[in-house]
C-alpha positions in Angstrom: 0.0 0.0 0.0 3.0 2.3 -0.1 3.9 4.4 -3.0 7.3 5.2 -4.5 9.2 8.4 -3.9 6.6 9.8 -1.6 4.0 10.3 -4.2 0.5 10.7 -2.8 -1.6 7.5 -2.9 -4.7 9.5 -3.9 -4.8 12.9 -5.5 -7.7 14.8 -7.1 -6.8 17.8 -9.2 -9.7 20.0 -10.4 -11.7 16.8 -10.5 -15.4 17.1 -11.6 -17.7 14.2 -10.7 -20.7 15.7 -12.4 -21.3 18.1 -15.3 -21.2 21.8 -14.4 -20.3 20.8 -10.8 -17.6 22.6 -8.7 -14.2 21.0 -9.2 -12.4 19.4 -6.3 -8.7 19.4 -5.5 -7.7 17.0 -2.6 -4.4 15.3 -1.8 -4.3 12.2 0.5 -0.8 11.7 1.9 0.6 8.2 2.7 -0.9 6.8 5.9 -3.2 9.8 6.4 -6.9 10.4 6.4 -8.6 13.3 4.7 -12.2 13.7 5.8 -14.6 15.6 3.6 -17.5 16.8 5.8 -20.7 17.5 3.8 -22.8 20.2 5.5 -25.5 20.7 2.8 -29.0 19.3 3.1 -28.4 16.7 0.4 -27.4 13.5 2.1 -26.7 11.9 -1.3 -24.1 14.5 -2.3 -21.2 12.1 -2.0 -22.6 9.2 -4.1 -21.7 10.8 -7.5 -18.1 11.5 -6.3 -17.7 7.9 -5.1 -19.0 6.5 -8.4 -16.6 8.7 -10.4 -13.6 7.8 -8.2 -14.4 4.1 -8.6 -14.7 4.4 -12.3 -18.4 3.5 -12.5 -19.2 6.9 -14.1 -16.9 9.2 -16.1 -15.1 12.2 -14.8 -16.2 15.5 -16.4 -13.0 17.3 -15.9 -9.7 17.3 -14.0 -7.5 14.3 -13.1 -7.4 11.5 -10.6 -4.0 10.1 -9.7 -3.1 7.0 -7.7 0.6 6.9 -6.6 1.4 9.6 -9.0 -0.1 7.7 -12.0 -3.1 9.3 -13.8 -5.9 6.8 -13.6 -8.7 9.1 -14.7 -9.5 7.1 -17.8 -8.9 3.6 -16.4 -11.9 1.3 -16.0 -13.3 0.4 -12.6 -11.2 -2.3 -10.8 -7.9 -1.2 -12.3 -7.3 2.1 -10.5 -5.7 0.7 -7.2 -8.3 2.7 -5.4 -10.9 0.8 -3.2 -14.3 2.3 -2.5 -16.7 1.3 0.2 -20.3 2.5 0.7 -23.9 1.8 0.0 -22.9 0.8 -3.5 -20.6 -2.1 -2.3 -22.8 -4.6 -0.5 -21.4 -8.1 0.3 -22.5 -10.9 -2.1 -25.4 -12.5 -0.1 -24.8 -16.0 -1.5 -21.2 -16.1 -0.4 -19.7 -16.4 3.1 -17.5 -13.7 4.6 -14.4 -15.7 3.6 -15.7 -16.2 0.1 -16.5 -12.5 -0.3 -13.0 -11.6 0.7 -11.5 -14.2 -1.6 -13.7 -13.2 -4.6 -11.7 -10.2 -5.9 -8.5 -12.2 -5.8 -10.1 -14.9 -7.9 -11.5 -12.3 -10.3 -8.0 -10.7 -10.7 -6.4 -14.1 -11.4 -2.9 -12.9 -10.6 -2.1 -15.2 -7.6 -1.8 -18.9 -7.1 -4.5 -20.7 -5.1 -2.2 -21.0 -2.1 -1.2 -17.3 -2.3 -4.9 -16.3 -2.5 -5.7 -18.4 0.6 -2.8 -17.0 2.6 -3.7 -13.4 1.7 -7.3 -14.0 2.5 -6.5 -15.5 5.9 -4.1 -12.7 6.7 -6.7 -10.1 5.9 -9.4 -11.9 7.8 -7.2 -11.8 10.9 -6.2 -8.2 10.4 -9.9 -7.1 10.3 -10.9 -9.3 13.3 -13.2 -11.6 11.3 -12.0 -15.0 12.3 -15.1 -15.8 14.3 -17.5 -15.0 11.5 -15.4 -16.0 8.4 -17.9 -18.8 7.5 -21.1 -16.9 8.2 -23.4 -15.5 5.5 -23.7 -11.7 5.3 -27.3 -11.8 6.6 -26.0 -13.1 9.9 -23.6 -10.2 10.5 -24.0 -7.1 12.5 -23.5 -3.7 10.9 -20.0 -3.5 12.4 -19.1 -6.9 11.1 -20.5 -6.1 7.7 -18.2 -3.0 7.5 -15.2 -5.1 8.6 -15.9 -7.6 5.9 -16.5 -5.0 3.2 -13.2 -3.3 4.2 -11.4 -6.7 4.2 -12.7 -7.3 0.6 -11.0 -4.0 -0.4 -7.8 -4.5 1.5 -7.1 -8.0 0.2 -6.2 -6.3 -3.2 -3.7 -4.0 -1.5 -5.1 -0.8 -2.9 -3.0 2.4 -2.6 -5.9 4.2 -1.0 -9.5 3.6 0.1 -12.6 5.9 -0.2 -15.1 5.4 2.6 -18.6 6.9 1.8 -20.6 7.5 5.0 -19.3 4.2 6.4 -20.9 4.4 9.9 -24.4 5.5 8.9 -26.9 3.7 11.1 -24.4 2.3 13.5 -24.6 2.8 17.3 -22.0 4.8 19.2 -20.1 1.7 20.5 -19.7 0.2 17.0 -18.5 3.5 15.5 -16.0 3.9 18.3 -14.5 0.5 17.7 -14.3 1.0 13.9 -12.6 4.4 14.4 -10.0 2.6 16.5 -9.7 -0.1 13.8 -9.0 2.5 11.1 -6.4 4.2 13.3 -4.8 0.9 13.8 -4.7 0.2 10.1 -3.1 3.6 9.5 -0.2 2.6 11.8 0.0 -1.1 10.8 -0.2 -1.0 7.0 0.0 2.7 6.2 -3.7 2.9 5.2 -4.5 6.0 3.2 -8.1 7.1 3.4 -10.5 9.6 1.9 -13.5 9.7 4.3 -16.8 11.1 3.0 -19.1 11.9 5.9 -21.9 14.1 7.1 -20.9 13.5 10.8 -18.7 16.2 12.4 -17.5 13.9 15.1 -16.3 11.3 12.6 -14.4 13.9 10.7 -12.8 15.2 13.9 -11.8 11.7 15.1 -10.4 10.4 11.8 -9.4 13.4 9.7 -5.7 14.5 9.8 -7.1 17.3 7.6 -10.7 18.1 7.0 -12.5 19.7 4.0 -15.8 21.3 4.5 -18.1 20.8 1.5 -21.4 22.4 0.7 -23.4 21.7 -2.5 -20.3 20.0 -4.0 -18.1 23.0 -3.4 -15.0 22.8 -1.1 -15.4 25.8 1.2 -12.2 25.3 3.2 -9.7 22.6 4.0 -7.2 22.4 6.9 -6.6 21.0 10.3 -9.4 21.0 12.9 -7.6 23.7 14.8 -7.5 26.0 11.7 -11.1 25.4 10.8 -12.2 26.2 14.4 -10.0 29.2 15.0 -10.0 30.8 11.5 -13.1 29.7 9.6 -13.1 31.1 6.0 -16.8 31.8 6.0 -20.0 31.8 8.1 -21.0 28.3 6.8 -17.8 26.8 8.1 -18.0 28.6 11.4 -21.6 27.5 12.1 -21.5 23.9 10.7 -18.1 22.9 11.9 -17.5 25.2 14.9 -21.1 25.0 16.0 -20.8 28.8 16.2 -23.5 31.2 17.3 -24.2 33.8 14.6 -25.8 37.2 15.0 -25.9 40.5 13.2 -23.9 43.7 13.7 -22.7 46.8 11.8 -19.0 47.5 11.4 -18.1 50.8 13.2 -14.4 50.6 12.8 -11.6 48.4 11.4 -8.1 48.4 12.8 -5.7 45.9 11.5 -7.5 42.5 11.7 -10.0 43.6 14.3 -13.5 45.0 13.9 -15.7 47.0 16.3 -19.4 46.3 15.7 -22.7 47.6 17.0 -25.5 45.1 17.6 -29.2 45.9 17.0 -29.6 46.4 20.8 -27.0 49.2 20.6 -24.2 47.3 22.4 -20.7 47.2 20.9 -18.5 44.2 20.5 -15.2 43.2 18.9 -14.3 40.4 16.6 -11.6 39.4 14.1 -12.4 40.8 10.7 -12.6 38.5 7.6 -10.5 39.8 4.7 -13.5 41.1 2.8 -15.0 43.1 5.6 -15.2 46.9 5.3 -16.4 49.7 7.5 -20.2 50.3 7.6 -20.8 46.7 6.4 -23.6 44.7 7.9 -21.8 41.7 9.3 -22.5 38.2 10.7 -20.6 37.7 13.9 -19.7 34.1 14.7 -18.5 32.8 18.1 -18.3 29.3 19.3 -20.3 28.3 22.4 -17.2 27.1 24.4 -15.4 30.5 23.8 -18.0 32.5 25.7 -17.6 33.8 29.2 -20.7 33.9 31.4 -21.2 36.0 34.4 -24.3 36.1 36.7 -24.1 39.6 38.2 -24.8 40.1 41.9 -25.6 43.8 41.4 -27.2 45.8 38.5 -24.0 47.9 38.2 -22.1 45.0 36.6 -24.3 45.3 33.5 -22.5 48.5 32.6 -19.2 46.7 32.0 -17.9 47.4 28.4 -17.9 44.5 26.0 -20.5 42.6 28.1 -23.9 41.7 26.6 -26.9 41.8 28.9 -29.1 38.8 28.5 -31.4 36.4 30.4 -31.0 32.7 30.9 -33.6 30.6 28.9 -32.4 27.1 29.9 -29.5 25.2 31.3 -28.8 21.5 30.6 -26.1 19.3 32.2 -24.6 17.0 29.6 -21.8 15.4 31.7 -18.6 17.5 31.6 -20.3 20.7 30.6 -23.6 22.7 30.9 -25.3 23.9 27.7 -26.8 27.3 28.5 -29.2 29.1 26.2 -29.6 32.9 26.6 -31.8 35.5 25.1 -30.2 38.9 24.2 -32.0 42.2 24.5 -33.0 42.2 20.8 -34.6 38.8 21.1 -31.7 36.8 19.5 -30.6 33.7 21.3 -27.0 32.5 22.0 -25.7 29.2 23.3 -22.8 28.9 25.7 -21.0 25.7 26.9 -19.5 26.1 30.3 -18.0 23.8 33.0 -20.4 22.6 35.6 -19.3 25.0 38.3 -22.3 27.2 38.7 -24.6 27.1 41.7 -28.2 25.8 41.1 -29.6 29.2 41.9 -27.6 30.6 39.0 -29.3 28.3 36.5 -32.9 29.3 37.1 -34.6 30.4 33.9 -35.1 34.1 33.6 -31.9 35.0 35.6 -30.0 38.0 34.3 -26.6 37.2 32.9 -23.7 38.9 31.1 -22.0 37.3 28.0 -18.5 38.3 26.7 -15.7 36.9 24.6 -12.2 37.7 23.7 -11.7 39.4 20.3 -9.7 36.5 18.9 -12.5 34.1 19.6 -15.0 35.7 17.3 -15.0 36.3 13.5 -17.1 38.9 11.6 -18.1 38.1 7.9 -19.8 40.5 5.5 -23.5 39.6 5.1 -23.5 40.3 1.4 -21.0 37.4 0.8 -18.9 39.6 -1.4 -15.5 38.3 -2.5 -12.2 40.1 -2.2 
C-alpha cells in the first residue's frame, strides 16, 4: 500500500464528478486520512463522487491520480483505489471468507495457495476469524463493515474511499471502527478519503478536514485551523457550531472590527479579509469560547464588552452545561460552560452577562462579497 518516492496514494486535481459541478482538489498523503465533511441538506451528495472515483461513471474534468499515476480514464477495478459505501454490499450468496477471496479470484494474478494465505491474513487483520464462515445476513452492521473493508484491502489498494461508512451504527460500534481505522493507518499505512456528514467522525479520523457544501469545497485544513480561523460563516456554524448574529461595522483596525449590535451594544471580533467599515456583518463565536457572568448587582451590567441577556435554559450533559440565553434584541445565543455554577444561577429568567475575547469571534460581511 506504499507508493514510491513519496507520491500521494490519492490525488484529485480540479476533479469534476458531475457536469457543471464545482471542481475538487484534494491530496491524501501516505498513511493519512482526509475527511470531507458534507454540510449541505443533500445526504446523497457524495454518491456521484464515489462512483466517479471508482470508475463507474466518467469524470467530467480534472485528473485522478493513484501513486502519481493518472488513472482518470482507467476502468473500474484497475485504479488501485478501493471504494466502500452503499454501492458495495457483500454478495449475499457467499460467506465472509468467500466474499474476501472473490476479488483475488477475479483478478487471477495469484496462485491458489497465495490467495488463501492473503485472505486468511486479511481476515485476521480485520478481526473476522469468528465470522469468516457466516453469511452476510448473519452479520452485525459493524461486522459487515469489517468484511467490506477486508474485501477491499485484500487487493492491497493504494488508498480507500469510505462513503458514510458508519451510517446507522450505534456509538459503540462506531468507536470500535474508528479505532480499527487508526490501527490500520499505523500497521499498514492505510491512506483514506472519508466522506461523511458527521462532524464527530471527521474530527476523530481526519488528519485534515475539508468542508463541502453543495459540491463545493469551502475550506480545507486541520481541525484547529477550521475552528480558529473559519473562512466563511457556513464553516463557522456547521463545523465550529458557532452562534451567529448581526452587527454593523463601526471601525476596522488591523485585523479587528468593532461592531454595533441591533440592541446598541458594541462588541469586537476578528475581521474576515472582505469586511469593510459600515458593512452589515455576521458575527460568529463558538459556544465554548463564551464567558458567562451572573451579576450580583445591577452595576455589573455596565461593563464594556459585556452583553446583557437572560437565561432561557441550562442542561447538564456530563462534563459541561449547555446554556441558552436571550439577548436584549430577542436573538438567542448558546454557551458551553464547565459545571461550576450554583443551582440558583441556573434558574430560567436569571439576568446574565456574556462576553468573549476578540480573537475568539469572527465577523463576515453579510452580502457574501468576494475580495
